[in-house]
N, C-alpha and C positions, 0 to 999 in steps of 0.2 A: 640323635637327628637331625635334621636337616630342616632346617626354617629362618628369616627372618624376625628374630625375636626383637622387641623392643622395650629397652629396661627402663625407655625416662615415665613410660606409664607404670611402673614399678608390679603389675601383672608378672608378669613372665620370672622376674628376679624370685616373688615371692614363690609361686608356684614352682620352681626348680629346688628354691629353699626347703621347702616343703615333703619331694620327692629325696633330697637327701636327708631330711631328719628320720620319713618314713623308711626309706629304703636301705638306710646307710650307703649314697652314693658318695661316689670322687667324683666331681668333673669336671673335664678335660672342654676342653671350647679351642676349635681353629676357627677364628676369629680373619671373616676374605673381605678385605676394602681394597677401593679403585678409586683414583681419580673420577670428580663426580662425574664430568662431563663425556668421559670415556661410558662409565654406569649408566649411564643418561640412554646415550646411543646405543648403549646391549639391550638396553628394556624396548626402545622400538624395536632394533631391529629383529627381537623375537617375537616380541608380541602381532608388528605384521605378516609375519612371518607365514601365518596358518599353521602353525605345529602345535599350538597352545588350544587346550579349549576354550570355545568359546564363552561361558560361564566368566574367565577372568576377567572377561571385557576391557580389556589396559589399554587399549584405543583410546579407551574416553578417560585416563586416568593418570594423563603425561605430567598435567598442570598434579596434581592431588602427589603423586611419587617426588615429584620435583621439590613441591615442601615438603613432606614427609626427611628428604634429606636437608635440607635447608635446619631440621629443629634437631637431624643427628640421633633421629630415632633407631637406627642401627647398630650405634656402636655394643660392644663385647660387654658381657649380661654379667652382675657382679658375684651371683650365685657361685661363679666356672674357681673351681680351685686353683684350675691352670688355662690360661690362656697363652696362644701361638698366632699372634698378628700377621697376615699374610697381603701384601698387597698385590691385589691380581691384576694391578692394569697392565702389565705386560706381561703375558702369560709364560714368555721365554724368557724371564729373572726371579720365575720362583726357584727356590732351595729346595728342588725335592727333597734334599738329604736330610736338609734344618726339619724339613717335616715330617720324613721318614725316622727321624734319630727321638722327633719325642716325642711322635704315640708310643714306639719302642718303651723310652725312659716310664713313661705312664706306666705302660701295660706291664712290665717287671716290676718297679714299685708296688702297682694293683694288686699284682698275682700273689706277695710276700703274704 
């Protein structure tokens, strides 16, 4: 799954804990973060590009998005069994090898 989960409200953590219990899941989370100003700029560029569905109304949500970021709403979920933190401030600095090794390790572990 890909989404902006919000563990601060406990709903997402609770939902995934229930999934784990019901389906015997092992949850791997790749948590992407970046510098706040870079993230705000990317949000604005995407919302003004005309490529997003107009129903998102992102252009009217800049202040709300800034407030959400300041509250730390997009931290990693506590329900995850393993978390890999990736800083995406500079895409050229992402260590692809570490990312792929992490995914492979979890895949091999779950395959047993």
